[in-house]
DSSP file (Angstrom, degrees, kcal/mol; ACC not computed):
  #  RESIDUE AA STRUCTURE BP1 BP2  ACC     N-H-->O    O-->H-N    N-H-->O    O-->H-N    TCO  KAPPA ALPHA  PHI   PSI    X-CA   Y-CA   Z-CA
    1    1 A M     >        0   0    0      0, 0.0     4,-1.9     0, 0.0     3,-0.3   0.000 360.0 360.0 360.0 -38.5  122.2  -87.9  130.8
    2    2 A E  H  >  +     0   0    0      1,-0.2     4,-2.5     2,-0.2     5,-0.2   0.855 360.0  56.5 -60.0 -35.7  125.6  -86.1  131.0
    3    3 A K  H  > S+     0   0    0      1,-0.2     4,-2.7     2,-0.2    -1,-0.2   0.904 106.2  49.8 -63.6 -41.0  127.4  -89.5  130.9
    4    4 A I  H  > S+     0   0    0     -3,-0.3     4,-2.5     2,-0.2    -1,-0.2   0.905 110.6  49.6 -64.5 -41.7  125.7  -90.4  127.6
    5    5 A V  H  X S+     0   0    0     -4,-1.9     4,-2.4     2,-0.2    -2,-0.2   0.923 112.2  48.3 -62.9 -43.8  126.7  -87.1  126.1
    6    6 A E  H  X S+     0   0    0     -4,-2.5     4,-2.6     1,-0.2    -2,-0.2   0.914 111.9  49.0 -62.6 -43.3  130.3  -87.5  127.3
    7    7 A Q  H  X S+     0   0    0     -4,-2.7     4,-2.4     1,-0.2    -1,-0.2   0.894 110.4  51.9 -63.4 -39.0  130.4  -91.1  125.9
    8    8 A G  H  X S+     0   0    0     -4,-2.5     4,-2.7     2,-0.2    -2,-0.2   0.914 110.6  47.1 -63.2 -43.8  129.0  -89.8  122.6
    9    9 A L  H  X S+     0   0    0     -4,-2.4     4,-2.2     2,-0.2     5,-0.3   0.930 111.4  50.9 -64.0 -45.0  131.7  -87.1  122.3
   10   10 A L  H  X S+     0   0    0     -4,-2.6     4,-2.8     1,-0.2     5,-0.3   0.927 113.4  45.8 -57.1 -44.5  134.4  -89.6  123.2
   11   11 A Y  H  X S+     0   0    0     -4,-2.4     4,-2.5     1,-0.2     5,-0.3   0.903 109.4  54.6 -67.2 -40.9  133.1  -92.0  120.5
   12   12 A D  H  < S+     0   0    0     -4,-2.7    -1,-0.2     1,-0.2    -2,-0.2   0.894 118.6  34.4 -58.7 -40.2  132.8  -89.2  118.0
   13   13 A F  H  < S+     0   0    0     -4,-2.2    -2,-0.2    -5,-0.2    -1,-0.2   0.863 137.7  15.1 -84.2 -37.8  136.4  -88.2  118.4
   14   14 A Y  H >< S+     0   0    0     -4,-2.8     3,-2.1    -5,-0.3     4,-0.2   0.387  88.3 106.4-123.2   2.2  138.1  -91.5  119.1
   15   15 A G  G >< S+     0   0    0     -4,-2.5     3,-2.0    -5,-0.3    -3,-0.1   0.796  72.4  66.5 -57.8 -32.2  135.7  -94.2  118.0
   16   16 A E  G 3  S+     0   0    0     -5,-0.3    -1,-0.3     1,-0.3    -2,-0.1   0.648  91.0  65.7 -66.3 -12.4  137.6  -95.1  114.9
   17   17 A L  G <  S+     0   0    0     -3,-2.1    -1,-0.3     2,-0.1    -2,-0.2   0.533  87.8  87.2 -85.6  -7.0  140.4  -96.4  117.1
   18   18 A L  S <  S-     0   0    0     -3,-2.0     2,-0.0    -4,-0.2    39,-0.0  -0.492  88.8-100.5 -85.7 160.8  138.2  -99.2  118.5
   19   19 A T     >  -     0   0    0     -2,-0.2     4,-2.6     1,-0.1     5,-0.2  -0.324  36.4-105.8 -71.9 164.9  137.8 -102.6  116.8
   20   20 A E  H  > S+     0   0    0      1,-0.2     4,-2.3     2,-0.2     5,-0.2   0.910 122.1  50.3 -59.9 -43.0  134.8 -103.2  114.7
   21   21 A H  H  > S+     0   0    0      2,-0.2     4,-2.1     1,-0.2    -1,-0.2   0.922 110.9  48.6 -62.3 -44.7  133.3 -105.5  117.4
   22   22 A Q  H  > S+     0   0    0      1,-0.2     4,-2.9     2,-0.2     5,-0.2   0.912 110.4  52.1 -61.8 -42.4  133.8 -102.8  120.1
   23   23 A K  H  X S+     0   0    0     -4,-2.6     4,-2.8     1,-0.2     5,-0.3   0.915 108.4  50.7 -60.8 -43.8  132.3 -100.2  117.8
   24   24 A Q  H  X S+     0   0    0     -4,-2.3     4,-2.0     2,-0.2    -1,-0.2   0.931 115.0  42.2 -60.8 -46.7  129.1 -102.3  117.3
   25   25 A I  H  X S+     0   0    0     -4,-2.1     4,-2.0     2,-0.2    -2,-0.2   0.937 116.1  48.1 -66.5 -46.8  128.6 -102.9  121.0
   26   26 A Y  H  X S+     0   0    0     -4,-2.9     4,-3.1     1,-0.2     5,-0.4   0.909 112.3  48.8 -63.2 -43.6  129.4  -99.3  122.0
   27   27 A E  H  X>S+     0   0    0     -4,-2.8     5,-2.1    -5,-0.2     4,-1.6   0.902 109.1  53.6 -62.6 -41.2  127.1  -97.8  119.4
   28   28 A A  H  <5S+     0   0    0     -4,-2.0     6,-2.5    -5,-0.3    -1,-0.2   0.902 116.7  38.3 -60.4 -40.7  124.3 -100.1  120.4
   29   29 A A  H  <5S+     0   0    0     -4,-2.0     4,-0.2     4,-0.2    -2,-0.2   0.930 127.6  30.4 -76.7 -46.5  124.6  -99.0  124.0
   30   30 A V  H  <5S+     0   0    0     -4,-3.1    -3,-0.2    -5,-0.2    -2,-0.2   0.932 132.2  24.9 -84.4 -48.5  125.3  -95.3  123.5
   31   31 A Y  T  <5S+     0   0    0     -4,-1.6    -3,-0.2    -5,-0.4    -4,-0.1   0.856 129.5  38.2 -89.2 -36.6  123.6  -94.3  120.3
   32   32 A N  S   <S-     0   0    0     -5,-2.1    -3,-0.2     2,-0.1    -4,-0.1   0.498  94.4-137.3 -94.9  -3.5  120.8  -96.9  120.1
   33   33 A D        +     0   0    0     -6,-0.3    -4,-0.2    -4,-0.2     2,-0.2   0.832  41.8 166.4  52.7  38.0  120.1  -96.9  123.8
   34   34 A M        -     0   0    0     -6,-2.5    -1,-0.2     1,-0.1    -2,-0.1  -0.543  36.6-112.6 -81.8 149.8  119.8 -100.7  123.8
   35   35 A S     >  -     0   0    0     -2,-0.2     4,-2.4     1,-0.1     5,-0.2  -0.341  26.1-110.0 -75.3 162.7  119.8 -102.6  127.1
   36   36 A L  H  > S+     0   0    0      1,-0.2     4,-2.7     2,-0.2     5,-0.2   0.889 120.6  52.3 -59.1 -39.4  122.7 -104.9  128.1
   37   37 A T  H  > S+     0   0    0      2,-0.2     4,-2.7     1,-0.2    -1,-0.2   0.922 108.7  48.9 -64.2 -45.1  120.4 -107.9  127.6
   38   38 A E  H  > S+     0   0    0      2,-0.2     4,-2.3     1,-0.2    -2,-0.2   0.918 114.1  45.9 -61.4 -43.8  119.3 -106.8  124.1
   39   39 A I  H  X S+     0   0    0     -4,-2.4     4,-2.1     2,-0.2     6,-0.2   0.925 112.3  51.0 -65.2 -43.9  122.9 -106.2  123.1
   40   40 A A  H  X>S+     0   0    0     -4,-2.7     5,-1.7    -5,-0.2     4,-1.1   0.924 112.2  46.5 -60.0 -45.8  124.0 -109.6  124.6
   41   41 A D  H  <5S+     0   0    0     -4,-2.7     3,-0.3     1,-0.2    -1,-0.2   0.905 113.2  49.3 -63.2 -42.3  121.2 -111.4  122.8
   42   42 A E  H  <5S+     0   0    0     -4,-2.3    -1,-0.2     1,-0.2    -2,-0.2   0.834 120.5  34.7 -67.3 -33.6  122.0 -109.7  119.4
   43   43 A H  H  <5S-     0   0    0     -4,-2.1    -1,-0.2    -5,-0.2    -2,-0.2   0.406 106.5-119.0-106.3   1.4  125.7 -110.4  119.6
   44   44 A G  T  <5S+     0   0    0     -4,-1.1     2,-0.3    -3,-0.3    -3,-0.2   0.847  73.5 114.8  66.9  35.3  125.7 -113.8  121.3
   45   45 A I  S   <S-     0   0    0     -5,-1.7    -1,-0.2    -6,-0.2    -2,-0.1  -0.825  70.2 -86.1-127.8 170.8  127.6 -112.8  124.4
   46   46 A S     >  -     0   0    0     -2,-0.3     4,-2.0     1,-0.1     5,-0.1  -0.339  30.3-119.6 -76.2 158.5  126.8 -112.5  128.0
   47   47 A K  H  > S+     0   0    0      1,-0.2     4,-2.4     2,-0.2     5,-0.1   0.890 118.4  51.8 -60.7 -40.8  125.2 -109.5  129.6
   48   48 A Q  H  > S+     0   0    0      1,-0.2     4,-2.7     2,-0.2    -1,-0.2   0.874 106.5  54.2 -64.4 -37.3  128.3 -109.2  131.9
   49   49 A G  H  > S+     0   0    0      2,-0.2     4,-2.3     1,-0.2    -2,-0.2   0.900 108.8  48.1 -62.9 -41.1  130.5 -109.4  128.8
   50   50 A V  H  X S+     0   0    0     -4,-2.0     4,-2.6     2,-0.2     5,-0.2   0.942 112.1  49.3 -63.5 -47.8  128.6 -106.5  127.2
   51   51 A H  H  X S+     0   0    0     -4,-2.4     4,-2.3     1,-0.2    -2,-0.2   0.927 113.1  46.6 -57.4 -47.8  128.9 -104.5  130.5
   52   52 A D  H  X S+     0   0    0     -4,-2.7     4,-2.7     1,-0.2    -1,-0.2   0.894 111.9  50.7 -63.8 -40.9  132.7 -105.1  130.7
   53   53 A L  H  X S+     0   0    0     -4,-2.3     4,-2.7     2,-0.2    -2,-0.2   0.915 111.2  47.5 -65.4 -42.9  133.3 -104.3  127.1
   54   54 A I  H  X S+     0   0    0     -4,-2.6     4,-2.5     2,-0.2    -2,-0.2   0.921 114.0  47.8 -63.6 -43.8  131.4 -101.0  127.3
   55   55 A K  H  X S+     0   0    0     -4,-2.3     4,-2.1    -5,-0.2    -2,-0.2   0.914 113.5  47.4 -63.2 -43.3  133.3 -100.1  130.5
   56   56 A R  H  X S+     0   0    0     -4,-2.7     4,-2.4     2,-0.2    -2,-0.2   0.895 112.2  49.8 -65.7 -41.6  136.6 -101.0  128.9
   57   57 A C  H  X S+     0   0    0     -4,-2.7     4,-3.1     2,-0.2     5,-0.2   0.926 110.2  50.2 -63.5 -44.9  135.8  -99.0  125.8
   58   58 A T  H  X S+     0   0    0     -4,-2.5     4,-2.6     1,-0.2    -2,-0.2   0.917 111.6  48.4 -60.4 -43.1  134.9  -96.0  127.8
   59   59 A K  H  X S+     0   0    0     -4,-2.1     4,-2.0     2,-0.2    -1,-0.2   0.904 112.8  48.4 -63.5 -41.6  138.1  -96.2  129.7
   60   60 A T  H  X S+     0   0    0     -4,-2.4     4,-1.8     2,-0.2    -2,-0.2   0.936 113.1  46.7 -63.4 -47.8  140.1  -96.6  126.5
   61   61 A L  H  X S+     0   0    0     -4,-3.1     4,-2.0     1,-0.2    -2,-0.2   0.894 112.0  50.8 -63.2 -40.5  138.4  -93.6  124.9
   62   62 A Q  H  X S+     0   0    0     -4,-2.6     4,-2.6    -5,-0.2    -1,-0.2   0.867 106.4  56.2 -65.2 -35.5  138.9  -91.5  128.0
   63   63 A G  H  X S+     0   0    0     -4,-2.0     4,-1.5     2,-0.2    -1,-0.2   0.892 105.5  51.0 -61.7 -40.6  142.5  -92.5  128.0
   64   64 A Y  H  X S+     0   0    0     -4,-1.8     4,-3.1     1,-0.2     5,-0.4   0.927 111.4  47.8 -61.3 -44.6  142.9  -91.1  124.4
   65   65 A E  H  X S+     0   0    0     -4,-2.0     4,-2.3     1,-0.2    -2,-0.2   0.901 107.7  55.5 -64.1 -40.3  141.3  -87.9  125.5
   66   66 A D  H  < S+     0   0    0     -4,-2.6    -1,-0.2     1,-0.2    -2,-0.2   0.832 118.0  35.3 -61.1 -31.8  143.5  -87.6  128.6
   67   67 A K  H  < S+     0   0    0     -4,-1.5    -2,-0.2    -3,-0.2    -1,-0.2   0.852 130.2  28.7 -89.4 -38.5  146.6  -87.9  126.3
   68   68 A L  H  < S-     0   0    0     -4,-3.1    -3,-0.2    -5,-0.2    -2,-0.2   0.739  78.4-153.9-100.9 -26.4  145.4  -86.0  123.2
   69   69 A H     X  +     0   0    0     -4,-2.3     4,-2.3    -5,-0.4     5,-0.2   0.766  41.3 145.1  59.3  30.0  142.9  -83.4  124.6
   70   70 A M  H  > S+     0   0    0      2,-0.2     4,-2.5     1,-0.2     5,-0.1   0.890  70.1  47.0 -67.0 -38.9  141.0  -83.2  121.3
   71   71 A I  H  > S+     0   0    0      2,-0.2     4,-2.7     1,-0.2     5,-0.2   0.929 112.2  49.7 -69.1 -44.0  137.6  -82.7  122.9
   72   72 A R  H  > S+     0   0    0      1,-0.2     4,-2.2     2,-0.2    -2,-0.2   0.924 113.7  46.5 -59.8 -44.3  138.9  -80.1  125.3
   73   73 A R  H  X S+     0   0    0     -4,-2.3     4,-2.6     2,-0.2     5,-0.2   0.913 111.2  51.8 -64.2 -43.1  140.5  -78.2  122.4
   74   74 A F  H  X S+     0   0    0     -4,-2.5     4,-2.5     1,-0.2    -2,-0.2   0.928 111.4  46.9 -58.5 -46.3  137.4  -78.5  120.3
   75   75 A E  H  X S+     0   0    0     -4,-2.7     4,-2.1     2,-0.2    -1,-0.2   0.875 112.0  50.7 -66.7 -37.0  135.2  -77.1  123.1
   76   76 A A  H  X S+     0   0    0     -4,-2.2     4,-1.8    -5,-0.2    -2,-0.2   0.917 113.1  45.2 -65.8 -43.0  137.7  -74.2  123.8
   77   77 A I  H  X S+     0   0    0     -4,-2.6     4,-2.3     2,-0.2    -2,-0.2   0.886 111.1  53.6 -68.2 -38.4  137.7  -73.3  120.1
   78   78 A K  H  X S+     0   0    0     -4,-2.5     4,-2.2    -5,-0.2    -1,-0.2   0.910 107.8  50.9 -61.4 -41.9  133.9  -73.6  119.9
   79   79 A A  H  X S+     0   0    0     -4,-2.1     4,-2.1     1,-0.2    -1,-0.2   0.890 109.8  50.2 -63.0 -39.4  133.7  -71.2  122.8
   80   80 A Q  H  X S+     0   0    0     -4,-1.8     4,-2.4     2,-0.2    -1,-0.2   0.883 109.0  51.4 -66.7 -38.0  136.0  -68.7  121.1
   81   81 A A  H  X S+     0   0    0     -4,-2.3     4,-2.0     2,-0.2    -2,-0.2   0.892 109.7  50.0 -64.8 -39.1  133.9  -68.9  117.9
   82   82 A E  H  X S+     0   0    0     -4,-2.2     4,-2.1     2,-0.2    -2,-0.2   0.891 109.6  51.5 -65.4 -38.5  130.8  -68.2  119.9
   83   83 A E  H  X S+     0   0    0     -4,-2.1     4,-2.6     2,-0.2    -2,-0.2   0.906 108.3  51.5 -63.0 -41.9  132.6  -65.2  121.5
   84   84 A L  H  X S+     0   0    0     -4,-2.4     4,-2.2     1,-0.2    -2,-0.2   0.890 108.3  52.1 -61.4 -39.7  133.5  -64.0  118.0
   85   85 A K  H  X S+     0   0    0     -4,-2.0     4,-0.8     2,-0.2    -1,-0.2   0.913 110.5  47.9 -62.6 -42.9  129.8  -64.3  117.0
   86   86 A K  H >X S+     0   0    0     -4,-2.1     3,-0.8     1,-0.2     4,-0.6   0.923 111.2  50.5 -63.4 -44.4  128.8  -62.2  120.0
   87   87 A V  H >< S+     0   0    0     -4,-2.6     3,-1.1     1,-0.3    -1,-0.2   0.887 105.0  57.2 -61.8 -39.2  131.4  -59.5  119.3
   88   88 A S  H 3< S+     0   0    0     -4,-2.2    -1,-0.3     1,-0.3    -2,-0.2   0.738 105.0  52.3 -66.7 -20.7  130.3  -59.3  115.7
   89   89 A K  H << S+     0   0    0     -3,-0.8    -1,-0.3    -4,-0.8    -2,-0.2   0.594  91.9  95.4 -89.6 -11.3  126.8  -58.4  116.8
   90   90 A K  S << S-     0   0    0     -3,-1.1     2,-1.4    -4,-0.6     7,-0.0  -0.411  85.0-114.5 -78.3 155.9  127.9  -55.6  119.1
   91   91 A D        +     0   0    0     -2,-0.1     2,-0.3     6,-0.0    -1,-0.1  -0.695  58.7 152.7 -90.6  85.3  128.0  -52.0  118.0
   92   92 A L        -     0   0    0     -2,-1.4     2,-0.1    -5,-0.2    -5,-0.0  -0.815  45.9-113.3-114.3 152.6  131.7  -51.4  118.1
   93   93 A D     >  -     0   0    0     -2,-0.3     4,-2.5     1,-0.1     5,-0.2  -0.373  41.6 -98.5 -76.7 169.5  133.9  -49.1  116.2
   94   94 A V  H  > S+     0   0    0      1,-0.2     4,-2.7     2,-0.2     5,-0.2   0.870 122.1  52.2 -58.7 -42.1  136.4  -50.6  113.7
   95   95 A T  H  > S+     0   0    0      2,-0.2     4,-2.3     1,-0.2    -1,-0.2   0.925 112.1  45.2 -63.1 -45.4  139.4  -50.4  116.1
   96   96 A E  H  > S+     0   0    0      2,-0.2     4,-2.5     1,-0.2    -2,-0.2   0.897 113.8  50.4 -64.7 -40.5  137.5  -52.2  118.9
   97   97 A L  H  X S+     0   0    0     -4,-2.5     4,-2.5     2,-0.2    -2,-0.2   0.910 110.6  49.0 -64.9 -42.8  136.2  -54.8  116.5
   98   98 A K  H  X S+     0   0    0     -4,-2.7     4,-2.6    -5,-0.2    -2,-0.2   0.920 111.7  49.2 -62.5 -43.9  139.7  -55.4  115.1
   99   99 A K  H  X S+     0   0    0     -4,-2.3     4,-2.6     2,-0.2    -2,-0.2   0.924 112.3  47.6 -62.5 -45.2  141.2  -55.7  118.6
  100  100 A A  H  X S+     0   0    0     -4,-2.5     4,-2.4     1,-0.2     5,-0.2   0.917 113.3  48.1 -62.4 -43.6  138.5  -58.2  119.7
  101  101 A A  H  X S+     0   0    0     -4,-2.5     4,-2.5     1,-0.2    -2,-0.2   0.898 112.2  49.4 -64.6 -40.2  138.9  -60.3  116.5
  102  102 A L  H  X S+     0   0    0     -4,-2.6     4,-2.4     2,-0.2    -2,-0.2   0.922 111.0  49.4 -64.5 -44.8  142.7  -60.3  117.0
  103  103 A D  H  X S+     0   0    0     -4,-2.6     4,-2.0     2,-0.2    -2,-0.2   0.925 113.8  45.6 -59.8 -45.7  142.4  -61.4  120.6
  104  104 A I  H  X S+     0   0    0     -4,-2.4     4,-2.3     1,-0.2    -2,-0.2   0.916 112.2  50.2 -66.8 -43.2  140.0  -64.2  119.8
  105  105 A S  H  X S+     0   0    0     -4,-2.5     4,-2.6     1,-0.2    -1,-0.2   0.884 109.4  52.2 -64.6 -36.4  142.1  -65.4  116.8
  106  106 A E  H  X S+     0   0    0     -4,-2.4     4,-2.4     2,-0.2    -1,-0.2   0.899 108.9  50.7 -63.9 -40.1  145.2  -65.4  119.0
  107  107 A N  H  X S+     0   0    0     -4,-2.0     4,-1.9     2,-0.2    -2,-0.2   0.906 111.4  48.0 -62.7 -41.7  143.3  -67.5  121.6
  108  108 A I  H  X S+     0   0    0     -4,-2.3     4,-1.5     2,-0.2    -2,-0.2   0.937 112.5  47.8 -65.5 -46.4  142.2  -70.0  118.9
  109  109 A L  H  X S+     0   0    0     -4,-2.6     4,-0.8     1,-0.2    -2,-0.2   0.879 110.3  52.7 -63.8 -37.3  145.8  -70.2  117.4
  110  110 A E  H >< S+     0   0    0     -4,-2.4     3,-0.6     1,-0.2    -1,-0.2   0.892 107.6  52.1 -63.9 -38.5  147.2  -70.8  120.9
  111  111 A E  H 3< S+     0   0    0     -4,-1.9    -1,-0.2     1,-0.2    -2,-0.2   0.828 107.7  52.7 -66.3 -31.5  144.7  -73.6  121.5
  112  112 A L  H 3<        0   0    0     -4,-1.5    -1,-0.2     1,-0.2    -2,-0.2   0.627 360.0 360.0 -81.3 -14.3  145.8  -75.2  118.3
  113  113 A T    <<        0   0    0     -4,-0.8    -1,-0.2    -3,-0.6    -2,-0.2   0.455 360.0 360.0-100.6 360.0  149.5  -75.2  119.1
């Protein structure tokens, strides 16, 4: 299951960089959970061709992530936002709350640069 989630995230962030044909095949496999045979029949290509294309697309998308780190940054910023939410629910005095908010905002800004 984790592989599908990872493929979905890669596609969400970098899918627009694929060709239209690659997007159709990748979406069919990852989002529509179609079998290789079903995809091959629908697109008039071999089952092996579908397998190779999905593997190549995944490698390409992972290459983009390795260079750009958009998913890693997104997850780091999301974690900081969750931390801010937790801090806001704590019973802190104004000074402690300001310090926590400042620390978290600095972490977010550092992640963005």
